[in-house]
KEVEXKOL-733562 format. One line per 4 residues: their letters; for each residue x, y, z of C-alpha. Coordinates in steps of 0.001 Angstrom, whole numbers. Layout:
A	X,Y,Z; ... $
This chain:
XXXX	-28124,54880,-13692; -30187,52117,-12112; -30762,50508,-15508; -27031,50651,-16212 $
XXXX	-26211,48918,-12914; -28832,46267,-13593; -27347,45637,-17031; -23838,45382,-15577 $
XXXX	-25104,42915,-12987; -26807,40814,-15667; -23630,40804,-17769; -21596,39576,-14791 $
XXXX	-24173,36868,-14064; -24226,35783,-17708; -20431,35657,-17883; -20354,33628,-14691 $
XXXX	-22978,31265,-16083; -20693,30656,-19071; -17234,30689,-17454; -17938,28395,-14490 $
XXXX	-19433,25494,-16498; -16815,25974,-19233; -13954,25635,-16724; -15564,22578,-15153 $
XXXX	-16130,20839,-18494; -12629,21682,-19741; -11125,20205,-16571; -13198,17038,-16922 $
XXXX	-11921,16731,-20491; -8312,17247,-19406; -8508,14668,-16606; -10254,12082,-18768 $
XXXX	-7621,12528,-21470; -4536,12631,-19238; -5140,10838,-15925; -2635,7958,-15716 $
XXXX	-4043,4458,-16072; -1730,2441,-13857; -685,-1092,-14771; -2571,-3669,-12644 $
XXXX	653,-5122,-11214; 1522,-1673,-9818; -637,-1968,-6717; 1047,863,-4775 $
XXXX	919,4539,-5705; 3575,6898,-4305; 2312,10435,-3746; 4003,13542,-2405 $
XXXX	6074,16578,-3318; 9675,16962,-4480; 11119,15268,-1413; 9504,11952,-2394 $
XXXX	9880,12756,-6085; 13679,12766,-5700; 13913,9947,-3127; 11703,7099,-4388 $
XXXX	12659,5567,-7732; 9687,3523,-8929; 11837,1698,-11474; 13505,95,-8420 $
XXXX	10432,-90,-6189; 8590,-3111,-7526; 4805,-2869,-7766; 4969,921,-7225 $
XXXX	3944,3801,-9478; 5182,7270,-8529; 2852,10261,-8883; 5073,12650,-6899 $
XXXX	5305,16197,-8189; 7524,19091,-7165; 5617,21948,-5531; 2387,19988,-5176 $
XXXX	1092,20582,-1649; -1382,18289,99; -4159,20707,-916; -3588,19970,-4630 $
XXXX	-2469,16406,-4038; -5940,15704,-2649; -7505,16697,-5971; -5089,14521,-7950 $
XXXX	-5716,11541,-5688; -9471,11831,-6275; -8977,11595,-10041; -6347,8837,-9916 $
XXXX	-8309,6544,-7597; -11490,7030,-9606; -9718,5701,-12706; -7597,3005,-11033 $
XXXX	-9653,603,-8946; -6863,-1977,-8543; -4716,186,-6246; -4174,-1425,-2820 $
XXXX	-1696,908,-1092; -946,4630,-1056; 2581,5506,65; 2267,9142,1141 $
XXXX	5222,11453,1787; 4761,12718,5341; 6765,15795,6222; 6333,18690,8680 $
XXXX	7328,21254,6063; 4189,20446,4085; 1878,21288,6968; 3904,24178,8343 $
XXXX	2586,27715,8651; 5483,29034,6561; 4384,26962,3584; 2209,29056,1241 $
XXXX	2341,26625,-1662; -1455,26605,-1867; -2272,30135,-2937; 885,31684,-4390 $
XXXX	485,32687,-8039; 2761,30028,-9509; 960,27194,-7737; -2522,28373,-8670 $
XXXX	-1433,28794,-12315; 165,25347,-12280; -2412,23234,-10447; -5790,24994,-10488 $
XXXX	-6456,24554,-14228; -5750,20833,-14061; -7892,20031,-11023; -10656,22647,-11137 $
XXXX	-13404,20023,-11574; -12199,18186,-8441; -12362,21110,-5989; -15164,21392,-3461 $
XXXX	-16904,24752,-3011; -15125,25283,323; -11732,24670,-1324; -12541,27124,-4116 $
XXXX	-13530,29660,-1456; -10114,29296,201; -8349,30105,-3076; -10687,32999,-3892 $
XXXX	-10132,34472,-443; -6344,34113,-442; -5562,35069,-4052; -8647,36213,-5988 $
XXXX	-6576,37848,-8744; -4769,34659,-9756; -7935,32593,-9458; -9913,34975,-11673 $
XXXX	-7043,35087,-14157; -7232,31312,-14458; -11026,31100,-14465; -11374,33810,-17113 $
XXXX	-9706,31699,-19755; -6370,30184,-18832; -7953,27027,-17408; -9995,26452,-20536 $
XXXX	-7052,27141,-22854; -4838,24739,-20958; -7337,21956,-20636; -8325,21860,-24289 $
XXXX	-4642,21833,-25224; -4058,25389,-26478; -558,26010,-25115; 1525,29129,-25055 $
XXXX	-1050,31642,-23870; -202,33864,-20908; 888,31903,-17850; -1017,28748,-18763 $
XXXX	1103,25598,-18594; -167,22684,-20683; 2196,20117,-19200; 170,16947,-18626 $
XXXX	2785,15537,-16246; 1075,13827,-13315; 4344,13147,-11530; 7000,10486,-11207 $
XXXX	10567,9927,-10046; 12946,12828,-10712; 16697,12017,-10630; 18477,14945,-8984 $
XXXX	21910,15074,-10570; 23818,17340,-8198; 25528,17161,-4817; 25715,19347,-1736 $
XXXX	28979,20950,-2850; 27055,22741,-5614; 24418,24103,-3222; 25133,27001,-896 $
XXXX	22620,26647,1950; 22445,26351,5714; 20569,23205,6696; 19928,24489,10208 $
XXXX	18684,27932,9211; 14913,27359,9453; 13011,25736,12277; 9348,24807,11858 $
XXXX	7150,24701,14929; 3614,25645,13845; 1228,24241,11299; -938,25268,8347 $
XXXX	-4482,24050,8982; -5315,24012,5254; -2638,21481,4350; -3267,19495,7524 $
XXXX	-6981,19310,6671; -6060,18238,3129; -3814,15450,4430; -6607,14235,6716 $
XXXX	-8914,14230,3681; -6364,12285,1590; -6150,9584,4266; -9951,9406,4535 $
XXXX	-10278,9287,748; -7888,6398,211; -9503,4432,3043; -12968,4927,1532 $
XXXX	-11603,3545,-1733; -10323,402,-25; -6708,1581,-220; -4332,1283,2756 $
XXXX	-2490,4559,3524; 1148,4309,4603; 3204,7383,5478; 6863,7601,4558 $
XXXX	9368,10205,5672; 12366,10120,3355; 15923,11065,4424; 16955,14663,5147 $
XXXX	20144,16320,6337; 18260,18601,8685; 15784,18224,11506; 14036,21554,11301 $
XXXX	10809,20935,13172; 9534,20607,16698; 9489,16837,17207; 7170,16962,20202 $
XXXX	4545,19123,18486; 4773,17141,15269; 4339,13830,17104; 1321,15239,18930 $
XXXX	-354,16104,15636; 520,12742,14104; -875,10798,17049; -3989,12981,17203 $
XXXX	-4996,12711,13545; -3096,9724,12135; -2633,7284,15006; -3805,4358,12856 $
XXXX	-1557,5157,9885; 1765,3338,9740; 4771,5646,9405; 7997,4528,7748 $
XXXX	10247,7116,9370; 13656,7154,7721; 14135,10927,7844; 17259,10596,9987 $
XXXX	18587,7369,8536; 22165,8628,8418; 22901,8508,4700; 26263,10021,3749 $
XXXX	26568,13677,2784; 27373,12657,-795; 23864,11140,-1185; 22124,14528,-911 $
XXXX	21448,17172,-3525; 20461,19701,-857; 19242,19738,2740; 16064,17747,2202 $
XXXX	16418,16115,-1224; 18362,12986,-2096; 20377,13088,-5290; 20183,10263,-7832 $
XXXX	22877,8248,-6059; 21093,8562,-2711; 17692,7787,-4250; 19063,4565,-5735 $
XXXX	20505,3501,-2391; 17330,4423,-465; 14922,2881,-3002; 16764,-460,-2907 $
XXXX	16488,-396,895; 12752,427,845; 12093,-2178,-1840; 13723,-4802,379 $
XXXX	11414,-3805,3245; 8397,-4020,952; 9324,-7440,-388; 9853,-8808,3118 $
XXXX	6880,-7139,4798; 4370,-5267,2671; 3484,-7845,40; 3955,-10839,2324 $
XXXX	2244,-9303,5320; 38,-6424,4202; -491,-4992,7672; 3126,-5130,8858 $
XXXX	1681,-7033,11836; 5056,-8705,12411; 6197,-5313,13693; 4354,-4335,16851 $
XXXX	4430,-562,16313; 2794,2203,14286; 6202,3605,13360; 8924,1697,11532 $
XXXX	12460,3074,11560; 16037,1929,12034; 15097,238,15310; 13112,-2286,13267 $
XXXX	15493,-2724,10352; 19250,-2747,10021; 19913,610,8388; 23653,9,8497 $
XX	23141,-2054,5364; 22509,1130,3430 $
């Protein structure tokens, strides 16, 4: 019996010695093959989830390259940013979607099955040991499922097996072609008042990472129809951890109902209107005066610019 247990233990160790390096190497291969090489004139990267993905059209925003991806929480966005900055040394600014919903306690977009299957295989070589521990603690089944073969299959390009998704999409602008009339939802139904430390820690790490790479972080909060968070608590967190990061807060800019696809996503019409507005701000301030020093504040909103022009 003892010999049998020893053999089982040795088999597990041997499998681990094969699987772990294989996943790491496959991820390195995937990233090297697919990480976007951004044109030198695109000195600003736009990063965030679907809210920024549907709001910021980088074909309108000059000198910007969007890497926004639906469902990608700060936890996974951190891994992508590591890879992108390592391969693109000319980046000067990181425009980061800043929203309470992404650091809320009700947001489990780190360890749910679909997010692990989607993002873990791509970024496995970028995770720290502590980040891998978080995933293994929260959803060991999904993590093992990926590590046992799905990550390798995806990263060497063998599509169509199990739940592996070989989509090499690193993000971009997504035109949302619908309006609120086609969506049955209550924009005041949910109220967020507490925060997820994992995503908050990841956002802090993203800001630190871009700074260490000589990139200036700028937060942006794109328009929503709802205000579903505790403003006082959210401001306290922002001032505690991100007091030196400029925030472009246009969440309550007052765009018409017809510009929204749902409560917190602009449709294509709204994205065009908003992107033209933001591009005008960038041309007047960002690329002429990189620190926005003409505006004596760490938050820019409709008190600084005439939003009635929208």
